[in-house]
All heavy atoms as TSV, in Angstrom:
chain	resi	resn	atom	element	x	y	z
A	1	MET	N	N	-15.845	10.932	8.476
A	1	MET	CA	C	-15.044	10.142	7.559
A	1	MET	C	C	-15.999	9.320	6.692
A	1	MET	O	O	-16.689	8.446	7.192
A	1	MET	CB	C	-14.116	9.253	8.388
A	1	MET	CG	C	-13.214	8.397	7.630
A	1	MET	SD	S	-11.943	7.604	8.634
A	1	MET	CE	C	-12.752	7.139	10.109
A	2	SER	N	N	-16.024	9.615	5.405
A	2	SER	CA	C	-16.980	8.943	4.540
A	2	SER	C	C	-16.362	7.807	3.725
A	2	SER	O	O	-17.051	6.874	3.366
A	2	SER	CB	C	-17.648	9.956	3.609
A	2	SER	OG	O	-16.660	10.610	2.832
A	3	THR	N	N	-15.074	7.870	3.436
A	3	THR	CA	C	-14.409	6.775	2.723
A	3	THR	C	C	-13.027	6.542	3.328
A	3	THR	O	O	-12.524	7.360	4.095
A	3	THR	CB	C	-14.226	7.079	1.218
A	3	THR	OG1	O	-13.148	7.985	1.044
A	3	THR	CG2	C	-15.489	7.665	0.604
A	4	PHE	N	N	-12.429	5.438	2.931
A	4	PHE	CA	C	-11.079	5.135	3.410
A	4	PHE	C	C	-10.066	6.155	2.891
A	4	PHE	O	O	-9.022	6.351	3.491
A	4	PHE	CB	C	-10.663	3.719	3.017
A	4	PHE	CG	C	-10.605	3.488	1.526
A	4	PHE	CD1	C	-9.443	3.744	0.824
A	4	PHE	CD2	C	-11.709	3.008	0.841
A	4	PHE	CE1	C	-9.385	3.529	-0.544
A	4	PHE	CE2	C	-11.663	2.786	-0.517
A	4	PHE	CZ	C	-10.497	3.051	-1.217
A	5	ARG	N	N	-10.399	6.833	1.793
A	5	ARG	CA	C	-9.486	7.835	1.234
A	5	ARG	C	C	-9.319	9.046	2.155
A	5	ARG	O	O	-8.372	9.805	2.021
A	5	ARG	CB	C	-9.974	8.284	-0.135
A	5	ARG	CG	C	-9.792	7.226	-1.195
A	5	ARG	CD	C	-10.272	7.717	-2.553
A	5	ARG	NE	N	-10.011	6.745	-3.581
A	5	ARG	CZ	C	-10.877	5.810	-3.960
A	5	ARG	NH1	N	-12.061	5.729	-3.384
A	5	ARG	NH2	N	-10.561	4.958	-4.910
A	6	ASP	N	N	-10.241	9.206	3.091
A	6	ASP	CA	C	-10.158	10.296	4.059
A	6	ASP	C	C	-9.193	9.991	5.203
A	6	ASP	O	O	-8.821	10.892	5.949
A	6	ASP	CB	C	-11.540	10.614	4.638
A	6	ASP	CG	C	-12.505	11.136	3.589
A	6	ASP	OD1	O	-12.035	11.731	2.597
A	6	ASP	OD2	O	-13.721	10.942	3.754
A	7	LEU	N	N	-8.808	8.734	5.344
A	7	LEU	CA	C	-7.902	8.343	6.426
A	7	LEU	C	C	-6.490	8.837	6.133
A	7	LEU	O	O	-5.947	8.614	5.045
A	7	LEU	CB	C	-7.876	6.819	6.573
A	7	LEU	CG	C	-9.173	6.148	6.981
A	7	LEU	CD1	C	-9.037	4.632	6.845
A	7	LEU	CD2	C	-9.532	6.529	8.407
A	8	LYS	N	N	-5.892	9.494	7.106
A	8	LYS	CA	C	-4.524	10.000	6.923
A	8	LYS	C	C	-3.531	8.857	6.708
A	8	LYS	O	O	-2.595	8.987	5.930
A	8	LYS	CB	C	-4.109	10.851	8.111
A	8	LYS	CG	C	-4.845	12.175	8.179
A	8	LYS	CD	C	-4.054	13.195	8.955
A	8	LYS	CE	C	-4.808	14.489	9.075
A	8	LYS	NZ	N	-4.869	15.244	7.853
A	9	ILE	N	N	-3.748	7.744	7.389
A	9	ILE	CA	C	-2.828	6.608	7.241
A	9	ILE	C	C	-2.889	6.045	5.833
A	9	ILE	O	O	-1.875	5.638	5.270
A	9	ILE	CB	C	-3.113	5.509	8.305
A	9	ILE	CG1	C	-2.010	4.458	8.317
A	9	ILE	CG2	C	-4.467	4.865	8.094
A	9	ILE	CD1	C	-0.693	4.966	8.803
A	10	TRP	N	N	-4.068	6.047	5.209
A	10	TRP	CA	C	-4.183	5.596	3.826
A	10	TRP	C	C	-3.461	6.562	2.895
A	10	TRP	O	O	-2.742	6.139	1.994
A	10	TRP	CB	C	-5.654	5.436	3.420
A	10	TRP	CG	C	-5.797	4.862	2.049
A	10	TRP	CD1	C	-5.776	3.540	1.702
A	10	TRP	CD2	C	-5.952	5.588	0.825
A	10	TRP	NE1	N	-5.907	3.414	0.344
A	10	TRP	CE2	C	-6.014	4.657	-0.224
A	10	TRP	CE3	C	-6.038	6.940	0.522
A	10	TRP	CZ2	C	-6.162	5.033	-1.546
A	10	TRP	CZ3	C	-6.186	7.313	-0.806
A	10	TRP	CH2	C	-6.250	6.367	-1.821
A	11	GLN	N	N	-3.648	7.855	3.119
A	11	GLN	CA	C	-2.992	8.871	2.294
A	11	GLN	C	C	-1.467	8.763	2.399
A	11	GLN	O	O	-0.748	8.864	1.401
A	11	GLN	CB	C	-3.459	10.269	2.699
A	11	GLN	CG	C	-4.928	10.513	2.421
A	11	GLN	CD	C	-5.454	11.763	3.092
A	11	GLN	OE1	O	-4.719	12.504	3.738
A	11	GLN	NE2	N	-6.747	11.999	2.956
A	12	LYS	N	N	-0.972	8.545	3.619
A	12	LYS	CA	C	0.473	8.397	3.816
A	12	LYS	C	C	0.990	7.111	3.168
A	12	LYS	O	O	2.101	7.085	2.638
A	12	LYS	CB	C	0.809	8.417	5.301
A	12	LYS	CG	C	0.662	9.793	5.910
A	12	LYS	CD	C	1.065	9.806	7.365
A	12	LYS	CE	C	0.938	11.214	7.909
A	12	LYS	NZ	N	1.508	11.339	9.248
A	13	SER	N	N	0.193	6.061	3.206
A	13	SER	CA	C	0.630	4.805	2.591
A	13	SER	C	C	0.683	4.937	1.069
A	13	SER	O	O	1.562	4.362	0.432
A	13	SER	CB	C	-0.266	3.644	3.018
A	13	SER	OG	O	-1.579	3.798	2.519
A	14	ILE	N	N	-0.222	5.715	0.479
A	14	ILE	CA	C	-0.168	5.964	-0.959
A	14	ILE	C	C	1.081	6.777	-1.307
A	14	ILE	O	O	1.754	6.513	-2.313
A	14	ILE	CB	C	-1.449	6.673	-1.444
A	14	ILE	CG1	C	-2.636	5.713	-1.384
A	14	ILE	CG2	C	-1.284	7.234	-2.853
A	14	ILE	CD1	C	-2.532	4.511	-2.301
A	15	ALA	N	N	1.418	7.727	-0.461
A	15	ALA	CA	C	2.647	8.499	-0.669
A	15	ALA	C	C	3.878	7.582	-0.582
A	15	ALA	O	O	4.829	7.736	-1.358
A	15	ALA	CB	C	2.750	9.624	0.353
A	16	LEU	N	N	3.843	6.626	0.333
A	16	LEU	CA	C	4.936	5.666	0.463
A	16	LEU	C	C	5.046	4.816	-0.804
A	16	LEU	O	O	6.144	4.594	-1.316
A	16	LEU	CB	C	4.720	4.771	1.680
A	16	LEU	CG	C	5.717	3.634	1.872
A	16	LEU	CD1	C	7.107	4.193	2.184
A	16	LEU	CD2	C	5.255	2.695	2.958
A	17	VAL	N	N	3.914	4.354	-1.307
A	17	VAL	CA	C	3.911	3.549	-2.534
A	17	VAL	C	C	4.508	4.341	-3.689
A	17	VAL	O	O	5.349	3.832	-4.440
A	17	VAL	CB	C	2.481	3.077	-2.880
A	17	VAL	CG1	C	2.432	2.445	-4.262
A	17	VAL	CG2	C	1.969	2.109	-1.831
A	18	THR	N	N	4.101	5.587	-3.829
A	18	THR	CA	C	4.621	6.443	-4.891
A	18	THR	C	C	6.133	6.593	-4.770
A	18	THR	O	O	6.869	6.471	-5.757
A	18	THR	CB	C	3.941	7.817	-4.849
A	18	THR	OG1	O	2.525	7.635	-4.947
A	18	THR	CG2	C	4.419	8.711	-5.966
A	19	SER	N	N	6.593	6.817	-3.562
A	19	SER	CA	C	8.023	6.958	-3.315
A	19	SER	C	C	8.775	5.672	-3.656
A	19	SER	O	O	9.841	5.709	-4.276
A	19	SER	CB	C	8.258	7.341	-1.860
A	19	SER	OG	O	9.623	7.359	-1.563
A	20	ILE	N	N	8.223	4.555	-3.266
A	20	ILE	CA	C	8.875	3.265	-3.534
A	20	ILE	C	C	8.938	2.994	-5.033
A	20	ILE	O	O	9.964	2.534	-5.547
A	20	ILE	CB	C	8.170	2.133	-2.768
A	20	ILE	CG1	C	8.535	2.255	-1.288
A	20	ILE	CG2	C	8.535	0.765	-3.328
A	20	ILE	CD1	C	7.833	1.310	-0.370
A	21	TYR	N	N	7.865	3.286	-5.747
A	21	TYR	CA	C	7.888	3.108	-7.196
A	21	TYR	C	C	8.964	3.988	-7.831
A	21	TYR	O	O	9.667	3.550	-8.746
A	21	TYR	CB	C	6.520	3.394	-7.809
A	21	TYR	CG	C	5.659	2.157	-7.936
A	21	TYR	CD1	C	5.077	1.574	-6.820
A	21	TYR	CD2	C	5.429	1.568	-9.172
A	21	TYR	CE1	C	4.300	0.446	-6.929
A	21	TYR	CE2	C	4.644	0.444	-9.298
A	21	TYR	CZ	C	4.085	-0.126	-8.167
A	21	TYR	OH	O	3.304	-1.249	-8.286
A	22	GLU	N	N	9.097	5.210	-7.360
A	22	GLU	CA	C	10.130	6.106	-7.888
A	22	GLU	C	C	11.531	5.582	-7.557
A	22	GLU	O	O	12.432	5.623	-8.398
A	22	GLU	CB	C	9.949	7.516	-7.326
A	22	GLU	CG	C	8.722	8.231	-7.862
A	22	GLU	CD	C	8.413	9.524	-7.121
A	22	GLU	OE1	O	9.111	9.854	-6.139
A	22	GLU	OE2	O	7.455	10.204	-7.533
A	23	GLN	N	N	11.712	5.100	-6.340
A	23	GLN	CA	C	13.021	4.600	-5.908
A	23	GLN	C	C	13.427	3.346	-6.679
A	23	GLN	O	O	14.597	3.170	-7.015
A	23	GLN	CB	C	13.005	4.279	-4.407
A	23	GLN	CG	C	12.741	5.452	-3.508
A	23	GLN	CD	C	13.959	6.335	-3.354
A	23	GLN	OE1	O	15.076	5.861	-3.400
A	23	GLN	NE2	N	13.725	7.623	-3.180
A	24	THR	N	N	12.467	2.465	-6.929
A	24	THR	CA	C	12.801	1.187	-7.556
A	24	THR	C	C	13.034	1.298	-9.060
A	24	THR	O	O	13.518	0.336	-9.665
A	24	THR	CB	C	11.716	0.126	-7.276
A	24	THR	OG1	O	10.438	0.619	-7.684
A	24	THR	CG2	C	11.672	-0.235	-5.797
A	25	THR	N	N	12.714	2.442	-9.658
A	25	THR	CA	C	13.010	2.599	-11.083
A	25	THR	C	C	14.515	2.626	-11.344
A	25	THR	O	O	14.950	2.311	-12.445
A	25	THR	CB	C	12.383	3.882	-11.663
A	25	THR	OG1	O	12.851	5.006	-10.939
A	25	THR	CG2	C	10.875	3.820	-11.634
A	26	SER	N	N	15.280	2.954	-10.327
A	26	SER	CA	C	16.738	2.996	-10.485
A	26	SER	C	C	17.400	1.647	-10.195
A	26	SER	O	O	18.623	1.536	-10.305
A	26	SER	CB	C	17.336	4.072	-9.583
A	26	SER	OG	O	17.134	3.742	-8.224
A	27	PHE	N	N	16.616	0.645	-9.837
A	27	PHE	CA	C	17.183	-0.685	-9.594
A	27	PHE	C	C	17.664	-1.282	-10.913
A	27	PHE	O	O	17.149	-0.942	-11.981
A	27	PHE	CB	C	16.136	-1.609	-8.971
A	27	PHE	CG	C	15.902	-1.404	-7.497
A	27	PHE	CD1	C	16.291	-0.251	-6.850
A	27	PHE	CD2	C	15.265	-2.370	-6.747
A	27	PHE	CE1	C	16.066	-0.057	-5.499
A	27	PHE	CE2	C	15.031	-2.189	-5.401
A	27	PHE	CZ	C	15.438	-1.042	-4.777
A	28	PRO	N	N	18.619	-2.187	-10.860
A	28	PRO	CA	C	19.100	-2.832	-12.087
A	28	PRO	C	C	17.970	-3.578	-12.807
A	28	PRO	O	O	17.046	-4.098	-12.169
A	28	PRO	CB	C	20.154	-3.827	-11.586
A	28	PRO	CG	C	20.483	-3.415	-10.208
A	28	PRO	CD	C	19.315	-2.666	-9.677
A	29	THR	N	N	18.045	-3.634	-14.127
A	29	THR	CA	C	16.981	-4.277	-14.909
A	29	THR	C	C	16.872	-5.768	-14.609
A	29	THR	O	O	15.786	-6.332	-14.713
A	29	THR	CB	C	17.207	-4.077	-16.414
A	29	THR	OG1	O	18.509	-4.531	-16.751
A	29	THR	CG2	C	17.041	-2.631	-16.798
A	30	GLU	N	N	17.960	-6.399	-14.211
A	30	GLU	CA	C	17.881	-7.834	-13.896
A	30	GLU	C	C	17.074	-8.099	-12.621
A	30	GLU	O	O	16.680	-9.223	-12.357
A	30	GLU	CB	C	19.269	-8.483	-13.792
A	30	GLU	CG	C	20.151	-7.917	-12.715
A	30	GLU	CD	C	21.063	-6.803	-13.211
A	30	GLU	OE1	O	20.897	-6.318	-14.341
A	30	GLU	OE2	O	21.953	-6.419	-12.434
A	31	GLU	N	N	16.816	-7.065	-11.847
A	31	GLU	CA	C	16.001	-7.201	-10.638
A	31	GLU	C	C	14.530	-6.840	-10.877
A	31	GLU	O	O	13.736	-6.854	-9.953
A	31	GLU	CB	C	16.552	-6.328	-9.517
A	31	GLU	CG	C	17.856	-6.804	-8.951
A	31	GLU	CD	C	17.750	-8.165	-8.284
A	31	GLU	OE1	O	16.644	-8.567	-7.877
A	31	GLU	OE2	O	18.786	-8.840	-8.185
A	32	GLN	N	N	14.186	-6.533	-12.118
A	32	GLN	CA	C	12.828	-6.082	-12.421
A	32	GLN	C	C	11.775	-7.107	-11.997
A	32	GLN	O	O	10.725	-6.739	-11.493
A	32	GLN	CB	C	12.695	-5.788	-13.909
A	32	GLN	CG	C	11.341	-5.248	-14.297
A	32	GLN	CD	C	11.273	-4.897	-15.770
A	32	GLN	OE1	O	12.198	-5.152	-16.514
A	32	GLN	NE2	N	10.177	-4.329	-16.166
A	33	TYR	N	N	12.027	-8.373	-12.202
A	33	TYR	CA	C	11.038	-9.399	-11.872
A	33	TYR	C	C	11.321	-10.067	-10.539
A	33	TYR	O	O	10.588	-10.950	-10.128
A	33	TYR	CB	C	10.974	-10.442	-12.986
A	33	TYR	CG	C	10.575	-9.824	-14.300
A	33	TYR	CD1	C	11.503	-9.647	-15.318
A	33	TYR	CD2	C	9.280	-9.364	-14.499
A	33	TYR	CE1	C	11.140	-9.057	-16.511
A	33	TYR	CE2	C	8.909	-8.768	-15.689
A	33	TYR	CZ	C	9.842	-8.617	-16.690
A	33	TYR	OH	O	9.493	-8.029	-17.866
A	34	GLY	N	N	12.341	-9.648	-9.857
A	34	GLY	CA	C	12.685	-10.218	-8.563
A	34	GLY	C	C	12.422	-9.249	-7.437
A	34	GLY	O	O	11.299	-9.056	-6.985
A	35	LEU	N	N	13.476	-8.614	-7.007
A	35	LEU	CA	C	13.422	-7.720	-5.859
A	35	LEU	C	C	12.487	-6.528	-6.084
A	35	LEU	O	O	11.687	-6.182	-5.215
A	35	LEU	CB	C	14.831	-7.234	-5.519
A	35	LEU	CG	C	14.993	-6.387	-4.269
A	35	LEU	CD1	C	14.521	-7.165	-3.045
A	35	LEU	CD2	C	16.441	-5.970	-4.103
A	36	THR	N	N	12.574	-5.916	-7.246
A	36	THR	CA	C	11.733	-4.745	-7.544
A	36	THR	C	C	10.261	-5.090	-7.440
A	36	THR	O	O	9.481	-4.391	-6.795
A	36	THR	CB	C	12.050	-4.193	-8.948
A	36	THR	OG1	O	13.429	-3.859	-9.011
A	36	THR	CG2	C	11.222	-2.978	-9.262
A	37	SER	N	N	9.880	-6.189	-8.067
A	37	SER	CA	C	8.484	-6.616	-8.047
A	37	SER	C	C	8.011	-6.918	-6.630
A	37	SER	O	O	6.911	-6.526	-6.230
A	37	SER	CB	C	8.318	-7.859	-8.927
A	37	SER	OG	O	7.015	-8.358	-8.844
A	38	GLN	N	N	8.832	-7.592	-5.866
A	38	GLN	CA	C	8.465	-7.952	-4.497
A	38	GLN	C	C	8.283	-6.713	-3.614
A	38	GLN	O	O	7.323	-6.621	-2.852
A	38	GLN	CB	C	9.523	-8.865	-3.904
A	38	GLN	CG	C	9.148	-9.407	-2.544
A	38	GLN	CD	C	10.164	-10.416	-2.042
A	38	GLN	OE1	O	11.174	-10.686	-2.690
A	38	GLN	NE2	N	9.898	-10.979	-0.883
A	39	ILE	N	N	9.182	-5.760	-3.730
A	39	ILE	CA	C	9.085	-4.532	-2.932
A	39	ILE	C	C	7.829	-3.753	-3.315
A	39	ILE	O	O	7.103	-3.247	-2.453
A	39	ILE	CB	C	10.348	-3.664	-3.106
A	39	ILE	CG1	C	11.542	-4.340	-2.442
A	39	ILE	CG2	C	10.136	-2.272	-2.539
A	39	ILE	CD1	C	12.865	-3.661	-2.730
A	40	ARG	N	N	7.560	-3.651	-4.601
A	40	ARG	CA	C	6.377	-2.919	-5.052
A	40	ARG	C	C	5.090	-3.590	-4.594
A	40	ARG	O	O	4.163	-2.919	-4.154
A	40	ARG	CB	C	6.395	-2.781	-6.574
A	40	ARG	CG	C	7.429	-1.789	-7.050
A	40	ARG	CD	C	7.454	-1.693	-8.552
A	40	ARG	NE	N	8.348	-0.633	-8.991
A	40	ARG	CZ	C	8.524	-0.304	-10.253
A	40	ARG	NH1	N	7.884	-0.953	-11.211
A	40	ARG	NH2	N	9.356	0.679	-10.569
A	41	ARG	N	N	5.028	-4.911	-4.713
A	41	ARG	CA	C	3.816	-5.618	-4.271
A	41	ARG	C	C	3.604	-5.485	-2.765
A	41	ARG	O	O	2.478	-5.329	-2.300
A	41	ARG	CB	C	3.879	-7.088	-4.666
A	41	ARG	CG	C	3.617	-7.307	-6.146
A	41	ARG	CD	C	3.599	-8.777	-6.531
A	41	ARG	NE	N	4.975	-9.279	-6.568
A	41	ARG	CZ	C	5.434	-10.293	-5.831
A	41	ARG	NH1	N	4.634	-10.936	-5.009
A	41	ARG	NH2	N	6.680	-10.684	-5.918
A	42	ALA	N	N	4.693	-5.526	-2.010
A	42	ALA	CA	C	4.585	-5.366	-0.557
A	42	ALA	C	C	4.081	-3.975	-0.190
A	42	ALA	O	O	3.250	-3.821	0.703
A	42	ALA	CB	C	5.934	-5.630	0.106
A	43	SER	N	N	4.565	-2.967	-0.912
A	43	SER	CA	C	4.153	-1.603	-0.577
A	43	SER	C	C	2.689	-1.347	-0.927
A	43	SER	O	O	1.978	-0.696	-0.171
A	43	SER	CB	C	5.049	-0.578	-1.270
A	43	SER	OG	O	4.840	-0.566	-2.662
A	44	ILE	N	N	2.228	-1.871	-2.041
A	44	ILE	CA	C	0.841	-1.628	-2.436
A	44	ILE	C	C	-0.132	-2.413	-1.559
A	44	ILE	O	O	-1.311	-2.057	-1.443
A	44	ILE	CB	C	0.608	-1.917	-3.940
A	44	ILE	CG1	C	-0.680	-1.266	-4.437
A	44	ILE	CG2	C	0.561	-3.400	-4.217
A	44	ILE	CD1	C	-0.675	0.223	-4.399
A	45	SER	N	N	0.349	-3.451	-0.889
A	45	SER	CA	C	-0.540	-4.212	-0.009
A	45	SER	C	C	-0.958	-3.402	1.220
A	45	SER	O	O	-2.013	-3.665	1.801
A	45	SER	CB	C	0.106	-5.527	0.419
A	45	SER	OG	O	1.132	-5.299	1.366
A	46	ILE	N	N	-0.165	-2.407	1.603
A	46	ILE	CA	C	-0.494	-1.599	2.782
A	46	ILE	C	C	-1.786	-0.813	2.572
A	46	ILE	O	O	-2.757	-1.007	3.315
A	46	ILE	CB	C	0.678	-0.674	3.167
A	46	ILE	CG1	C	1.919	-1.496	3.516
A	46	ILE	CG2	C	0.282	0.237	4.333
A	46	ILE	CD1	C	3.190	-0.673	3.601
A	47	PRO	N	N	-1.876	0.056	1.561
A	47	PRO	CA	C	-3.145	0.776	1.369
A	47	PRO	C	C	-4.291	-0.148	0.952
A	47	PRO	O	O	-5.450	0.120	1.269
A	47	PRO	CB	C	-2.829	1.805	0.279
A	47	PRO	CG	C	-1.633	1.310	-0.412
A	47	PRO	CD	C	-0.864	0.512	0.599
A	48	SER	N	N	-3.963	-1.248	0.290
A	48	SER	CA	C	-5.008	-2.198	-0.094
A	48	SER	C	C	-5.653	-2.828	1.131
A	48	SER	O	O	-6.879	-2.976	1.199
A	48	SER	CB	C	-4.428	-3.290	-0.992
A	48	SER	OG	O	-3.924	-2.738	-2.173
A	49	ASN	N	N	-4.845	-3.215	2.099
A	49	ASN	CA	C	-5.378	-3.807	3.328
A	49	ASN	C	C	-6.176	-2.786	4.129
A	49	ASN	O	O	-7.189	-3.134	4.729
A	49	ASN	CB	C	-4.257	-4.387	4.181
A	49	ASN	CG	C	-3.765	-5.699	3.649
A	49	ASN	OD1	O	-4.488	-6.423	2.985
A	49	ASN	ND2	N	-2.514	-6.013	3.918
A	50	ILE	N	N	-5.734	-1.541	4.136
A	50	ILE	CA	C	-6.485	-0.497	4.838
A	50	ILE	C	C	-7.849	-0.321	4.196
A	50	ILE	O	O	-8.876	-0.263	4.887
A	50	ILE	CB	C	-5.695	0.829	4.844
A	50	ILE	CG1	C	-4.436	0.692	5.709
A	50	ILE	CG2	C	-6.566	1.982	5.341
A	50	ILE	CD1	C	-3.451	1.832	5.565
A	51	ALA	N	N	-7.889	-0.268	2.876
A	51	ALA	CA	C	-9.160	-0.106	2.161
A	51	ALA	C	C	-10.066	-1.311	2.382
A	51	ALA	O	O	-11.273	-1.155	2.591
A	51	ALA	CB	C	-8.898	0.091	0.677
A	52	GLU	N	N	-9.507	-2.515	2.353
A	52	GLU	CA	C	-10.310	-3.712	2.567
A	52	GLU	C	C	-10.878	-3.749	3.980
A	52	GLU	O	O	-12.045	-4.077	4.187
A	52	GLU	CB	C	-9.483	-4.969	2.312
A	52	GLU	CG	C	-10.298	-6.245	2.414
A	52	GLU	CD	C	-9.498	-7.482	2.074
A	52	GLU	OE1	O	-8.339	-7.363	1.617
A	52	GLU	OE2	O	-10.039	-8.588	2.278
A	53	GLY	N	N	-10.055	-3.409	4.954
A	53	GLY	CA	C	-10.529	-3.382	6.335
A	53	GLY	C	C	-11.614	-2.353	6.549
A	53	GLY	O	O	-12.566	-2.575	7.289
A	54	TYR	N	N	-11.501	-1.225	5.878
A	54	TYR	CA	C	-12.503	-0.164	6.000
A	54	TYR	C	C	-13.848	-0.635	5.455
A	54	TYR	O	O	-14.894	-0.289	5.982
A	54	TYR	CB	C	-12.053	1.086	5.251
A	54	TYR	CG	C	-12.967	2.271	5.450
A	54	TYR	CD1	C	-12.782	3.111	6.537
A	54	TYR	CD2	C	-14.002	2.539	4.575
A	54	TYR	CE1	C	-13.610	4.197	6.739
A	54	TYR	CE2	C	-14.837	3.624	4.766
A	54	TYR	CZ	C	-14.641	4.452	5.846
A	54	TYR	OH	O	-15.470	5.524	6.048
A	55	GLY	N	N	-13.818	-1.464	4.427
A	55	GLY	CA	C	-15.051	-1.951	3.818
A	55	GLY	C	C	-15.723	-3.071	4.585
A	55	GLY	O	O	-16.852	-3.446	4.272
A	56	ARG	N	N	-15.060	-3.603	5.570
A	56	ARG	CA	C	-15.629	-4.694	6.372
A	56	ARG	C	C	-16.618	-4.150	7.395
A	56	ARG	O	O	-16.625	-2.975	7.724
A	56	ARG	CB	C	-14.524	-5.453	7.105
A	56	ARG	CG	C	-13.548	-6.164	6.222
A	56	ARG	CD	C	-14.212	-7.366	5.602
A	56	ARG	NE	N	-13.311	-8.019	4.667
A	56	ARG	CZ	C	-12.982	-9.284	4.732
A	56	ARG	NH1	N	-13.462	-10.044	5.691
A	56	ARG	NH2	N	-12.174	-9.802	3.835
A	57	ASP	N	N	-17.414	-5.056	7.921
A	57	ASP	CA	C	-18.376	-4.690	8.963
A	57	ASP	C	C	-17.690	-4.682	10.320
A	57	ASP	O	O	-17.055	-5.656	10.699
A	57	ASP	CB	C	-19.542	-5.682	8.997
A	57	ASP	CG	C	-20.376	-5.636	7.735
A	57	ASP	OD1	O	-20.429	-4.559	7.114
A	57	ASP	OD2	O	-20.972	-6.664	7.372
A	58	GLY	N	N	-17.807	-3.585	11.010
A	58	GLY	CA	C	-17.312	-3.497	12.367
A	58	GLY	C	C	-15.873	-3.043	12.491
A	58	GLY	O	O	-15.061	-3.204	11.583
A	59	LYS	N	N	-15.570	-2.477	13.643
A	59	LYS	CA	C	-14.228	-1.956	13.896
A	59	LYS	C	C	-13.206	-3.066	14.090
A	59	LYS	O	O	-12.045	-2.900	13.762
A	59	LYS	CB	C	-14.239	-1.041	15.119
A	59	LYS	CG	C	-14.875	0.299	14.843
A	59	LYS	CD	C	-14.703	1.235	16.011
A	59	LYS	CE	C	-15.300	2.577	15.655
A	59	LYS	NZ	N	-15.116	3.554	16.703
A	60	LYS	N	N	-13.637	-4.211	14.642
A	60	LYS	CA	C	-12.688	-5.290	14.872
A	60	LYS	C	C	-12.067	-5.749	13.562
A	60	LYS	O	O	-10.852	-5.918	13.472
A	60	LYS	CB	C	-13.363	-6.472	15.563
A	60	LYS	CG	C	-12.383	-7.589	15.897
A	60	LYS	CD	C	-13.074	-8.800	16.462
A	60	LYS	CE	C	-12.120	-9.911	16.784
A	60	LYS	NZ	N	-11.176	-10.275	15.754
A	61	ASP	N	N	-12.877	-5.952	12.530
A	61	ASP	CA	C	-12.350	-6.349	11.227
A	61	ASP	C	C	-11.434	-5.277	10.664
A	61	ASP	O	O	-10.398	-5.565	10.081
A	61	ASP	CB	C	-13.484	-6.617	10.232
A	61	ASP	CG	C	-14.182	-7.933	10.496
A	61	ASP	OD1	O	-13.555	-8.831	11.091
A	61	ASP	OD2	O	-15.348	-8.058	10.117
A	62	PHE	N	N	-11.820	-4.026	10.823
A	62	PHE	CA	C	-10.993	-2.908	10.336
A	62	PHE	C	C	-9.631	-2.932	11.003
A	62	PHE	O	O	-8.603	-2.803	10.355
A	62	PHE	CB	C	-11.699	-1.573	10.558
A	62	PHE	CG	C	-10.879	-0.386	10.140
A	62	PHE	CD1	C	-10.542	-0.204	8.817
A	62	PHE	CD2	C	-10.446	0.547	11.061
A	62	PHE	CE1	C	-9.778	0.884	8.413
A	62	PHE	CE2	C	-9.696	1.639	10.675
A	62	PHE	CZ	C	-9.359	1.808	9.352
A	63	TYR	N	N	-9.628	-3.105	12.326
A	63	TYR	CA	C	-8.365	-3.123	13.054
A	63	TYR	C	C	-7.524	-4.341	12.684
A	63	TYR	O	O	-6.298	-4.269	12.674
A	63	TYR	CB	C	-8.592	-3.085	14.554
A	63	TYR	CG	C	-9.193	-1.793	15.049
A	63	TYR	CD1	C	-10.122	-1.777	16.067
A	63	TYR	CD2	C	-8.842	-0.571	14.473
A	63	TYR	CE1	C	-10.683	-0.585	16.530
A	63	TYR	CE2	C	-9.396	0.625	14.918
A	63	TYR	CZ	C	-10.309	0.601	15.950
A	63	TYR	OH	O	-10.855	1.775	16.375
A	64	ASP	N	N	-8.161	-5.476	12.375
A	64	ASP	CA	C	-7.430	-6.669	11.983
A	64	ASP	C	C	-6.669	-6.444	10.678
A	64	ASP	O	O	-5.565	-6.937	10.493
A	64	ASP	CB	C	-8.360	-7.862	11.834
A	64	ASP	CG	C	-8.819	-8.400	13.179
A	64	ASP	OD1	O	-8.210	-8.044	14.208
A	64	ASP	OD2	O	-9.795	-9.164	13.199
A	65	PHE	N	N	-7.288	-5.695	9.772
A	65	PHE	CA	C	-6.633	-5.435	8.501
A	65	PHE	C	C	-5.613	-4.332	8.670
A	65	PHE	O	O	-4.637	-4.278	8.008
A	65	PHE	CB	C	-7.640	-5.066	7.419
A	65	PHE	CG	C	-8.287	-6.278	6.815
A	65	PHE	CD1	C	-9.406	-6.847	7.381
A	65	PHE	CD2	C	-7.732	-6.866	5.686
A	65	PHE	CE1	C	-9.976	-7.966	6.834
A	65	PHE	CE2	C	-8.313	-7.985	5.121
A	65	PHE	CZ	C	-9.433	-8.550	5.706
């Protein structure tokens, strides 16, 4: 495993983000800056945390993220 992109969990989390972005496009426009934004930010934090943990020193930090 040379990068975090090789991790299956990261790949699945990116697929989840893509799905969530597609699903939230059908939300009402009045929710664009409320619920839609919050759901999207929450979903993108998953692969972001995995990537950040992978870049840390040691397995303990990786597992914490």
